[in-house]
KOLBAKOL-656304 format. One record per residue (C-alpha): residue number from 1; x, y, z. Coordinates in nm, 4 decimals, m for minus. Layout:
N
n | px | py | pz
NUM | X | Y | Z
...
end
This chain:
289
n | px | py | pz
1 | m0.8654 | 6.8563 | m0.4079
2 | m0.9562 | 6.7050 | m0.0766
3 | m1.2242 | 6.4887 | m0.2371
4 | m0.9788 | 6.3761 | m0.5062
5 | m0.7204 | 6.2811 | m0.2445
6 | m0.9827 | 6.0956 | m0.0411
7 | m1.0912 | 5.9044 | m0.3515
8 | m0.7356 | 5.7958 | m0.4196
9 | m0.6967 | 5.6739 | m0.0631
10 | m1.0225 | 5.4784 | m0.0802
11 | m0.9216 | 5.3254 | m0.4125
12 | m0.5935 | 5.2126 | m0.2591
13 | m0.7700 | 5.0564 | 0.0378
14 | m1.0113 | 4.8729 | m0.1903
15 | m0.7280 | 4.7455 | m0.4090
16 | m0.5382 | 4.6192 | m0.1059
17 | m0.8515 | 4.4532 | 0.0288
18 | m0.9192 | 4.2806 | m0.3020
19 | m0.5583 | 4.1632 | m0.3266
20 | m0.5731 | 4.0223 | 0.0264
21 | m0.9051 | 3.8531 | m0.0409
22 | m0.7667 | 3.7006 | m0.3581
23 | m0.4708 | 3.5649 | m0.1668
24 | m0.6983 | 3.4193 | 0.0961
25 | m0.9223 | 3.2627 | m0.1682
26 | m0.6319 | 3.1032 | m0.3537
27 | m0.7003 | 2.7325 | m0.3631
28 | m0.4339 | 2.4966 | m0.2370
29 | m0.3577 | 2.1967 | m0.4545
30 | m0.5521 | 1.8965 | m0.3216
31 | m0.3359 | 1.6138 | m0.1899
32 | m0.3420 | 1.2361 | m0.2051
33 | m0.1461 | 1.0943 | 0.0878
34 | m0.0248 | 0.7421 | 0.0070
35 | 0.0314 | 0.5607 | 0.3355
36 | 0.2469 | 0.2459 | 0.3388
37 | 0.4096 | 0.0312 | 0.6035
38 | 0.7403 | 0.0998 | 0.4285
39 | 1.0627 | m0.0901 | 0.3705
40 | 1.4306 | m0.0172 | 0.4271
41 | 1.5236 | m0.2059 | 0.1070
42 | 1.5952 | 0.0948 | m0.1156
43 | 1.5751 | m0.0659 | m0.4600
44 | 1.2599 | m0.2611 | m0.3835
45 | 1.0931 | 0.0405 | m0.2222
46 | 1.0913 | 0.2361 | m0.5472
47 | 0.9738 | m0.0482 | m0.7724
48 | 0.6854 | m0.1287 | m0.5370
49 | 0.5675 | 0.1600 | m0.3177
50 | 0.7153 | 0.4120 | m0.5599
51 | 0.5451 | 0.2426 | m0.8540
52 | 0.2067 | 0.2507 | m0.6800
53 | 0.2503 | 0.6187 | m0.5940
54 | 0.3528 | 0.6992 | m0.9520
55 | 0.0493 | 0.5166 | m1.0900
56 | m0.1780 | 0.7149 | m0.8578
57 | m0.0104 | 1.0386 | m0.9631
58 | m0.0465 | 0.9631 | m1.3348
59 | m0.4168 | 0.8942 | m1.2836
60 | m0.4665 | 1.2126 | m1.0776
61 | m0.2606 | 1.4908 | m1.2391
62 | m0.4496 | 1.7639 | m1.0522
63 | m0.3383 | 1.6262 | m0.7154
64 | m0.0100 | 1.6375 | m0.5312
65 | 0.0844 | 1.2880 | m0.4136
66 | 0.2691 | 1.2657 | m0.0835
67 | 0.4202 | 0.9714 | 0.1047
68 | 0.3953 | 0.8562 | 0.4652
69 | 0.5092 | 0.5344 | 0.6328
70 | 0.3478 | 0.3741 | 0.9345
71 | 0.6647 | 0.1980 | 1.0524
72 | 0.8841 | 0.4314 | 1.2562
73 | 1.1528 | 0.1615 | 1.2644
74 | 1.1713 | 0.1613 | 0.8848
75 | 1.1778 | 0.5418 | 0.8766
76 | 1.4644 | 0.5504 | 1.1270
77 | 1.6681 | 0.2847 | 0.9425
78 | 1.6347 | 0.4716 | 0.6128
79 | 1.7500 | 0.7929 | 0.7807
80 | 2.0420 | 0.6210 | 0.9565
81 | 2.1529 | 0.4802 | 0.6217
82 | 2.1615 | 0.8282 | 0.4702
83 | 1.8308 | 0.8037 | 0.2882
84 | 1.5643 | 1.0680 | 0.2473
85 | 1.3567 | 1.1738 | 0.5460
86 | 1.0092 | 1.0208 | 0.5338
87 | 0.7155 | 1.1377 | 0.7445
88 | 0.5281 | 0.9074 | 0.9756
89 | 0.1509 | 0.9488 | 0.9619
90 | 0.1255 | 1.2151 | 1.2342
91 | 0.4104 | 1.4163 | 1.0812
92 | 0.2468 | 1.3954 | 0.7391
93 | m0.0828 | 1.5265 | 0.8762
94 | 0.0878 | 1.8078 | 1.0678
95 | 0.2623 | 1.9097 | 0.7465
96 | m0.0650 | 1.9029 | 0.5519
97 | m0.2291 | 2.1296 | 0.8085
98 | 0.0699 | 2.3629 | 0.8163
99 | 0.0658 | 2.3868 | 0.4350
100 | m0.2998 | 2.4850 | 0.4380
101 | m0.4248 | 2.1839 | 0.2430
102 | m0.8058 | 2.1772 | 0.2421
103 | m0.8886 | 1.8712 | 0.0316
104 | m0.7248 | 1.5417 | 0.1215
105 | m0.7511 | 1.1832 | 0.0024
106 | m0.5729 | 0.9207 | 0.2100
107 | m0.4904 | 0.6017 | 0.0187
108 | m0.3423 | 0.3193 | 0.2260
109 | m0.1352 | 0.0603 | 0.0416
110 | m0.2033 | m0.2000 | 0.3097
111 | m0.3158 | m0.5390 | 0.1855
112 | m0.5988 | m0.5549 | 0.4386
113 | m0.7678 | m0.3555 | 0.7130
114 | m0.5589 | m0.4893 | 1.0016
115 | m0.3874 | m0.3188 | 1.2952
116 | m0.1864 | m0.0803 | 1.0759
117 | m0.5051 | 0.0335 | 0.9049
118 | m0.6837 | 0.0753 | 1.2394
119 | m0.3988 | 0.2955 | 1.3653
120 | m0.4178 | 0.5042 | 1.0483
121 | m0.7921 | 0.5539 | 1.0898
122 | m0.7378 | 0.6668 | 1.4499
123 | m0.5034 | 0.9414 | 1.3286
124 | m0.7488 | 1.0406 | 1.0563
125 | m1.0259 | 1.0736 | 1.3153
126 | m0.8017 | 1.3046 | 1.5175
127 | m0.7242 | 1.5354 | 1.2239
128 | m1.0471 | 1.5133 | 1.0233
129 | m1.1829 | 1.8489 | 1.1391
130 | m0.8768 | 2.0318 | 1.0090
131 | m0.9719 | 1.9742 | 0.6439
132 | m1.2680 | 2.0982 | 0.4415
133 | m1.2922 | 1.7672 | 0.2580
134 | m1.1342 | 1.4350 | 0.3483
135 | m1.1849 | 1.0887 | 0.2000
136 | m1.0142 | 0.7539 | 0.2620
137 | m0.9446 | 0.4866 | 0.0026
138 | m0.9853 | 0.1152 | 0.0690
139 | m0.6970 | m0.1278 | 0.1291
140 | m0.6081 | m0.3717 | m0.1492
141 | m0.8415 | m0.6524 | m0.0435
142 | m1.1744 | m0.5092 | 0.0673
143 | m1.4611 | m0.6109 | m0.1623
144 | m1.5372 | m0.9556 | m0.3023
145 | m1.4395 | m0.8227 | m0.6442
146 | m1.0957 | m0.7308 | m0.5077
147 | m1.0202 | m1.0950 | m0.4261
148 | m1.1171 | m1.2094 | m0.7744
149 | m0.9161 | m0.9298 | m0.9366
150 | m0.6067 | m1.0028 | m0.7282
151 | m0.6269 | m1.3802 | m0.7793
152 | m0.6532 | m1.3319 | m1.1557
153 | m0.3648 | m1.0824 | m1.1487
154 | m0.1377 | m1.3170 | m0.9550
155 | m0.2154 | m1.6147 | m1.1769
156 | m0.1425 | m1.4064 | m1.4858
157 | 0.1782 | m1.2681 | m1.3370
158 | 0.3073 | m1.6158 | m1.2484
159 | 0.1956 | m1.7898 | m1.5685
160 | 0.5504 | m1.9061 | m1.6419
161 | 0.5512 | m2.1044 | m1.3161
162 | 0.2020 | m2.2497 | m1.3593
163 | 0.3082 | m2.5886 | m1.4946
164 | 0.2465 | m2.9500 | m1.3989
165 | 0.4207 | m3.0542 | m1.0791
166 | 0.4753 | m2.6981 | m0.9563
167 | 0.2951 | m2.5215 | m0.6748
168 | 0.2960 | m2.1434 | m0.6501
169 | 0.3098 | m2.0365 | m0.2860
170 | 0.2436 | m1.6817 | m0.1664
171 | 0.3797 | m1.5809 | 0.1723
172 | 0.1758 | m1.3193 | 0.3585
173 | 0.2680 | m1.1496 | 0.6840
174 | m0.0241 | m1.2715 | 0.8916
175 | m0.1786 | m1.1010 | 1.1923
176 | m0.3657 | m1.1693 | 1.5158
177 | m0.6251 | m0.9189 | 1.3953
178 | m0.9564 | m1.0570 | 1.2677
179 | m0.8475 | m0.9343 | 0.9235
180 | m0.6246 | m1.2436 | 0.9072
181 | m0.9307 | m1.4087 | 0.7490
182 | m0.8213 | m1.2279 | 0.4323
183 | m0.5626 | m1.4980 | 0.3622
184 | m0.8094 | m1.7829 | 0.3884
185 | m1.0526 | m1.6009 | 0.1619
186 | m0.7841 | m1.5465 | m0.1020
187 | m0.6979 | m1.9169 | m0.0818
188 | m1.0642 | m2.0022 | m0.1327
189 | m1.0725 | m1.7694 | m0.4341
190 | m0.7762 | m1.9435 | m0.5950
191 | m0.9345 | m2.2847 | m0.5381
192 | m1.2781 | m2.1797 | m0.6600
193 | m1.1249 | m2.0523 | m0.9832
194 | m0.9567 | m2.3866 | m1.0473
195 | m0.6065 | m2.2835 | m0.9404
196 | m0.5576 | m2.5718 | m0.6992
197 | m0.1765 | m2.5465 | m0.7255
198 | m0.1817 | m2.1945 | m0.5754
199 | m0.1330 | m2.1688 | m0.2012
200 | m0.1427 | m1.8867 | 0.0531
201 | 0.0431 | m1.8996 | 0.3846
202 | 0.1543 | m1.6546 | 0.6513
203 | 0.4543 | m1.5874 | 0.8718
204 | 0.2619 | m1.4865 | 1.1828
205 | m0.0952 | m1.6054 | 1.1285
206 | m0.2864 | m1.8764 | 0.9467
207 | m0.2632 | m2.0637 | 0.7194
208 | 0.0766 | m2.1544 | 0.8642
209 | 0.3864 | m2.2740 | 0.6814
210 | 0.3068 | m2.6234 | 0.8061
211 | m0.0433 | m2.5986 | 0.6558
212 | 0.1009 | m2.5006 | 0.3194
213 | 0.3660 | m2.7748 | 0.3210
214 | 0.0965 | m3.0307 | 0.3977
215 | m0.1145 | m2.9031 | 0.1080
216 | 0.1768 | m2.9067 | m0.1347
217 | 0.2725 | m3.2615 | m0.0373
218 | m0.0884 | m3.3804 | m0.0594
219 | m0.1052 | m3.2411 | m0.4122
220 | 0.2061 | m3.4328 | m0.5107
221 | 0.3967 | m3.1238 | m0.6223
222 | 0.7699 | m3.1660 | m0.6623
223 | 0.8575 | m2.7970 | m0.6956
224 | 0.7381 | m2.4749 | m0.5326
225 | 0.7819 | m2.1152 | m0.6391
226 | 0.7778 | m1.8828 | m0.3396
227 | 0.6628 | m1.5221 | m0.3794
228 | 0.5651 | m1.2597 | m0.1186
229 | 0.2014 | m1.1632 | m0.0701
230 | 0.3187 | m0.8224 | 0.0494
231 | 0.3415 | m0.4884 | m0.1267
232 | 0.7206 | m0.4930 | m0.0924
233 | 0.9800 | m0.7688 | m0.1061
234 | 1.1556 | m0.6544 | 0.2095
235 | 1.2900 | m0.8222 | 0.5194
236 | 1.0273 | m1.0967 | 0.5395
237 | 1.0644 | m1.1890 | 0.1728
238 | 1.4439 | m1.1841 | 0.1721
239 | 1.4938 | m1.3592 | 0.5055
240 | 1.1826 | m1.5458 | 0.6269
241 | 1.0925 | m1.6618 | 0.2783
242 | 1.4099 | m1.6863 | 0.0701
243 | 1.6813 | m1.6825 | 0.3361
244 | 1.9406 | m1.9515 | 0.4009
245 | 1.9054 | m1.9425 | 0.7790
246 | 1.7132 | m2.1974 | 0.9829
247 | 1.3396 | m2.1338 | 0.9830
248 | 1.3120 | m1.9916 | 0.6328
249 | 1.0381 | m2.1202 | 0.4062
250 | 1.2945 | m2.2076 | 0.1424
251 | 1.4831 | m2.4425 | 0.3744
252 | 1.1618 | m2.5888 | 0.5142
253 | 1.0429 | m2.6995 | 0.1701
254 | 1.3872 | m2.8256 | 0.0727
255 | 1.3922 | m3.0345 | 0.3891
256 | 1.0821 | m3.2081 | 0.2533
257 | 1.2670 | m3.2932 | m0.0688
258 | 1.0822 | m3.0289 | m0.2703
259 | 1.2659 | m2.8119 | m0.5216
260 | 1.2383 | m2.4398 | m0.4452
261 | 1.2555 | m2.1277 | m0.6600
262 | 1.2158 | m1.7854 | m0.4987
263 | 1.0658 | m1.4830 | m0.6702
264 | 1.1460 | m1.1612 | m0.4841
265 | 0.8663 | m0.9589 | m0.6389
266 | 0.6445 | m0.7482 | m0.4168
267 | 0.2797 | m0.6956 | m0.5062
268 | 0.3456 | m0.3274 | m0.5719
269 | 0.5638 | m0.4170 | m0.8704
270 | 0.2692 | m0.5820 | m1.0484
271 | 0.0869 | m0.3465 | m1.2879
272 | m0.2543 | m0.5014 | m1.2209
273 | m0.2075 | m0.4449 | m0.8474
274 | m0.1086 | m0.0836 | m0.9090
275 | m0.4298 | m0.0501 | m1.1083
276 | m0.6281 | m0.1796 | m0.8105
277 | m0.4868 | 0.0934 | m0.5879
278 | m0.5591 | 0.3509 | m0.8584
279 | m0.9212 | 0.2301 | m0.8706
280 | m0.9553 | 0.2543 | m0.4907
281 | m0.8094 | 0.6041 | m0.5018
282 | m1.0578 | 0.7033 | m0.7736
283 | m1.3446 | 0.5948 | m0.5498
284 | m1.2017 | 0.8000 | m0.2646
285 | m1.1654 | 1.1055 | m0.4904
286 | m1.5341 | 1.0699 | m0.5794
287 | m1.6047 | 1.0705 | m0.2072
288 | m1.4740 | 1.4260 | m0.1816
289 | m1.7690 | 1.5556 | m0.3848
end
């Protein structure tokens, strides 16, 4: 009887141990963290950043896709306006650690590897040891092939504007970071592919608005179509580019006697651009193995 009772006790202990071990061994769903600068423009946020995130999710059904913004100002404005709470990068990583995530892919939606990207990488370096596997995707414009792909995508997307006498002008943010060279390289790509009526300028870097106006006038164009070279069509696109206040690109071109049409379409709303982010994410997923 004693032996029988002892056997039952041992069986119970073994069962409990196996159940605990199974719980411990349960694999957490791997996560793709999509990191964007963000925008407080609600409608545009979902057709740009949201569209990129959805494309990544569709291509990676076995992953949970999460969102983080690098701009605390944008996060605070969204919250003040009654919108959903959005994690900044540190909060997103703390939540990943707390949730026990072991495999992580970080996919930035930045156009280039500028200051925002550097800050993101600094956070990743801080948290890297807390994950079993971690891989980082490339920004939009990284390889030479990326420039060709984006130039082709933008020309195709603006085909209706690509007519005699019209220049298509893309307004980028610009930066004092060495990555500002990205804009000049994209301009060179347009030109090399025979799209001499396509221009790239920046708000805070080079080429400047004055450089672009000079190029448009030298080409004899009588109309320009302005479109943001940013993932979202947010504050810069609506105000610096298409606004009616002094200093806007729209008014600057009109002052030169050039007809202006504004297209408030962020890069994230373009399917071919979404596909580029999906491709970068796929490379990062491969990097986990």
